N, C-alpha and C positions, 0 to 999 in steps of 0.2 A: 328433142329427146323422144325416143320411141316409147309409147305407152304400152305397158304390159297388159295383155288381155286379162280381164278379171273373170274368175270362175263363178259359178253359181253358189250363192249362200244357202239357198233352200232347194233341196232336191227331193222330189216325190217319186216313189217307185211302185209300179204295178208289178208285183212279183208273180209272174206267170210261168207255167211250164213244169211245176213240180210233179204232177201226175204223169205227164208224158215222159219225163225224165226217168221216173221209176218204171213205167211200163216198158220202156225201151230196154230195160235191164232185167225184165221178167219179174219185177217186184210189184207189190201192191202200191196203190197210190199214196198211202200214208208213209211209205218208205221215202218217197220223194218229199213229202212235207217235212219230215224230220231232217232230211238233207238241206232243205231250204232254210230251216230254222238255224242251222249251223252257219249257213251263208250270211244270214242276217247279222250274227255276231261279228263276223269279219268285216262286213261293210260298215257297221256302226263304228268299229274301232279305227277304220281307215279314214273316217270323215275329218278329224282334226288336221291331219297331214295334207288333206286335199282342200282345205279351206271351207269345208261344208259345215255350217253352224247348225242348220236345221235339216233333219231327215224325216220324211213322212213315208210310211210303208202301208200298203193295202194288204191287210192280213186276212180279212173275212168280210165279204160284202153282204148286204141285205138280201141279195139274190142267191147266195151260197147255201141257204137253207134248203134249196131244191135238190141238193146232192143227196147221196144215199145216207141213211141214218148211221151206217157204220163210219163213213168218212166224216160226217159232221161230228159225231161223238169223239172220233179220234183227234180231230182238229181241236175241239174244246179241251180235251185232255192234254194235248200238246201245248196249248196256250198256258194252262195251269202249270205244267212242268217247266216251261220256259220262264215264267215269272218267278217261280220259287227258286229255280236254279241260277237265274241271272241277277236277282235283286241285289245281292251283295257286290258283285263286280260292277254292275252299272252305277251303283252309288259311289264306289271307290274310284271309278274312272271318270267321274264328273258328268255322267249322262243324266239329263232330266227327261223323264218319261211322262208322256201324256197319252191318253186314249181319247179317240173321237168316235162317234157313232151312238146308236141307241142302245143303252144297257138294259132296258126293260126285259128283253127276251132272253138275256143271258142268265145262266144259273147263278145263284147267290154266292157260291164259293168262288167262282171266277170273278164276279163283280167285286167281291171283297178283296181279292188278291190285286185286282187292278187299282182299287182305292189305296191299298197298302203301298204298292210300287210308286204310285204318284206321290204319296206322302213322304216316302223314304227318300225320294230323289228331288224334291221340290226346291232345294237350295242349290242344285247343280247348274252349271252354266257352260260347260265345255262343249257339249253337243246336246241339242234338243231333239229327242226321238219321239215322234208322234206315231202311234199305232192305230190305224183305222180298223176297228173291230165291230162287226155288225153295222157297217157304215155303207151309206149310199148317198150320192150327191143330191138326188131329188128328195130323198127322205130328210136330209139335213135342212134343205131349203124349206120344205114343208113344215118341219118342226119350228124353224126360225120364224116363219110367217105366223104360225099359231101363237107363238110367244108375243110377237109384235101386236097381233090382234087383241090379245088379252090386255096388253098394256094400253092400247088405244081405248078399249072398253073401260078400263079402270081409270082413265084420265091421266095416266102418267106419261103418255106419248101422244104428241100431236100428229094426226094422220097427214096433215098438209106438209109437215116437215120431213117426212120419210123420203130418204134418197138411198143410193147404193151404199153409202157409208153407214146408214142406219142398219140396213140388213146385215152388213158385214159384222156389226157389233153383236148380232144375235146368233151367228154361226158357231159351230163347235170349235172352229179355228180362230176365233176372234182375237186371241192373244198372239197369233203367229203371223209372220209376213207371208204374202202369197208366194207360191213356189216359182222359182226361176226356170227350173227344168223338170220335166216329167219324163221318166224312163219307163218303157214297157218292154219286158223281156218276152221271149218265146216266138217272135215273128208275127204276132197278132197286131194289127194296126187299128185299134179302137181304144176308147178311153174308159169304157165300162162303168160309167156312172161315178167316176172318181174325181173329187174336188172340182165339180163343174163350175161353180162360181169363182173359185180362187184361181183357176188356171186360165182365165180369160186371155192373158198375155204371156203365158208360160211357153217356153220352147219345148218341143217334143222330140224324143228319140225312140224309135221302134227298132229293136234289135232282135236278131234271130236267136241269140244265146238263151238257153233255158235257165231259169233262176238258179238251180243248184250249181250251174256252171259259171255263174256271174262272179268271177273272181275280182279281187282288188285291182288287178291289171286291167280287166275289162272296164271296171268302174272308172279308173283313171283315164282310160282312152276316151270314153264317152264324155267325161268332163272336159277333156282337152279340146274336143270339137265345139263345145259350147262357147269357148273363148273367142272363136273367130266369127261368130254369128253377129249380124247387124240387127240389133234390137231397137226398133223405132217407135214401138207402142202407138201405132196408128199415124205417126207423123212422118215427115220427109226430111232427111238430113240435107241441109243446104251447103 
């Protein structure tokens, strides 16, 4: 019997190229971010048919604060608009939403909306959408190590027992499986501090398509290539 290749259950996406997409059309960068937000809706809705249970998207990194004040303010406004506008449909369509990243720097209105969306969708199980907002892989690990150190100091964690499983339990993604596939759009071939610990054995796809052009057909094509990869996780198939 021929075994059917299995697709990825957890896909993580570095959504790159919004600004360039807009500028190539003579538009401001925020125009591209709005187009990219619409694309997110389509890809989330396409996940069940593609067998993708978990989708994690990189929305705003800890380094993105270096962008212009206008762009950062516009992005924060876009996040608030997205949450308000999509809360009802995400709940209805069975999407559970989680946010990862450091919320301390975010404004209170946005943080409250994030809390509300997580609470409203907590019982859903069709698709698990994780949004990385003010997220950086190194920052995540640093925060996890601080929490571990506090527990060691408090006597609730034995330092000698710490291993990679222990650290995983302190990460923002502790309730999620590691990603099987990480996709980066726009032709850049770097991981940009995204899910550094979790992606140790993920497959990577770097594609030229700019994020606003990342259609469901492109998504399906990338997923189809995953099925023919030989994943050995450091071993050798005999």
